[in-house]
C-alpha positions, -999 to +999 in steps of 0.1 A: +580-183-528+607-181-501+639-164-511+660-193-497+652-230-495+662-247-462+681-279-462+667-307-441+698-306-419+694-269-411+659-273-397+636-243-393+663-219-382+662-182-389+694-179-409+706-214-418+736-203-439+746-174-417+739-146-441+735-119-415+768-129-398+791-135-427+805-116-457+813-127-493+846-108-489+857-105-453+863-133-428+840-133-398+867-119-374+872-088-396+835-083-402+830-085-364+858-059-358+844-034-383+809-037-371+820-033-335+841-002-344+813+014-363+789+008-333+815+023-309+820+054-331+782+059-333+778+056-295+808+078-288+793+105-311+760+103-294+774+106-259+799+132-268+771+154-281+752+148-248+784+158-229+790+189-251+754+200-246+757+195-209+788+216-206+777+244-229+743+251-213+724+231-240+710+203-219+675+210-233+688+201-267+697+166-254+663+163-239+647+172-271+670+150-292+647+120-290+621+139-310+643+141-341+643+114-367+680+120-374+688+111-338+665+081-336+679+066-368+715+072-355+706+054-323+692+026-345+725+024-364+745+023-331+724-005-317+721-025-350+759-026-354+763-035-318+739-065-321+752-075-355+788-075-341+777-097-312+760-121-336+790-122-359+814-127-330+792-156-316+792-172-350+829-168-354+838-182-320+811-210-317+795-215-351+762-207-334+752-171-339+732-157-309+704-146-331+696-182-341+689-189-304+664-161-300+626-165-301+612-163-336+596-129-331+630-114-322+646-130-352+619-115-375+625-082-357+662-084-364+655-088-401+632-058-400+658-039-381+683-046-409+658-032-434+654+001-415+691+007-411+697+003-448+668+026-458+663+053-432+698+068-432+694+077-469+662+095-462+679+114-433+708+124-456+685+134-485+662+155-464+690+172-445+711+183-475+681+191-497+659+209-472+676+217-440+713+226-447+718+263-446+750+263-468+777+264-440+784+251-406+791+276-378+819+256-361+842+226-364+821+209-338+789+214-359+807+203-390+818+170-373+784+162-357+765+169-389+789+150-410+787+120-387+749+120-385+739+132-420+767+118-442+785+089-424+751+075-415+746+066-452+781+052-453+770+028-425+740+018-446+761+013-477+785-009-458+757-032-448+742-033-483+775-042-500+797-063-478+776-088-457+758-117-474+724-105-462+694-114-484+673-088-503+648-069-483+614-086-483+586-064-497+567-069-465+594-048-448+583-018-469+551-017-449+572-017-417+592+013-429+560+032-439+544+024-405+575+036-386+575+069-406+538+073-398+545+068-361+574+093-363+551+118-379+527+114-350+556+118-326+567+151-343+532+166-339+529+153-304+562+171-297+547+203-310+516+199-289+535+191-257+568+211-262+556+239-284+581+235-313+583+218-347+612+194-349+615+202-386+604+234-402+588+217-432+563+202-408+551+236-397+515+238-410+511+275-399+542+286-418+539+264-449+502+259-451+485+225-451+489+219-488+527+224-488+532+205-456+512+176-470+533+177-501+565+174-480+550+145-461+540+127-493+574+134-508+591+117-479+567+087-483+576+085-520+613+088-511+610+059-486+594+037-513+620+046-539+649+042-515+636+008-503+633-005-539+668+008-548+683-008-517+665-041-523+677-044-559+712-033-550+713-063-527+699-084-555+726-072-578+753-078-551+742-114-546+740-120-583+775-106-590+793-120-560+777-155-558+766-163-594+792-145-614+822-144-591+815-176-572+821-160-538+797-180-516+810-166-484+838-166-458+828-189-430+844-198-396+866-228-395+862-232-357+844-263-344+823-277-372+832-279-409+826-248-430+795-248-452+804-265-484+802-247-517+777-273-530+755-268-500+756-230-502+752-230-540+718-247-535+707-216-516+722-191-540+696-166-552+685-169-588+681-133-600+651-140-621+633-159-593+637-134-565+604-124-550+592-109-517+583-130-488 
């Protein structure tokens, strides 16, 4: 069963009621501004780190950064918020979000992208503070960079879980997150083979032994499944509370065409007991 029915007027569009581009609380202009600011902050953080490394004899750290899951997920946040800001802005100004003009494969990829940026930051945060944090930061710079990449990253994810009108994560996307983690694991061991270092100490088979290393890997897999389910049902809860209980069906643009009517949107409101994966 599909999560949302499509009206005849909407056709076979990716997001007929603009859930990825609107919020139940914020007008599109404000949602666009916040998403654009968060993207800008993430990109500034990334390139400031590159600049710092380059001026402090640490250029090799920048070269190795693409082997770290933390950095890859942070790049993902920066680009997702950039694209989501563009889609929200195009909807706000023209009533036609750019994503609805994309090929179907890219639209599906955008939905999967959303699932990764609401799940992976929590795994990064949990692993860092539980396994990697040594108890103190050696400098203010280190404190800022680690807070940005290992704490604010989850704040980014929480924002996207709570404030937009995005639908619950389809169960099929759980397979996507697992496959991406498996590909990252391959990248981590490829990095060890080609560069001679382990990106994370808990992946060091020689130091930890194969059994303990396997336990760490399985633990992260379990964490991915648990976090995915928590995120999915937090979104289910958000939709139920905001749309069914509070009657907040969304803040739509008033430019160009008429706003989506309450009756039209109510027909697409998720019934909590009927939600199922695509």
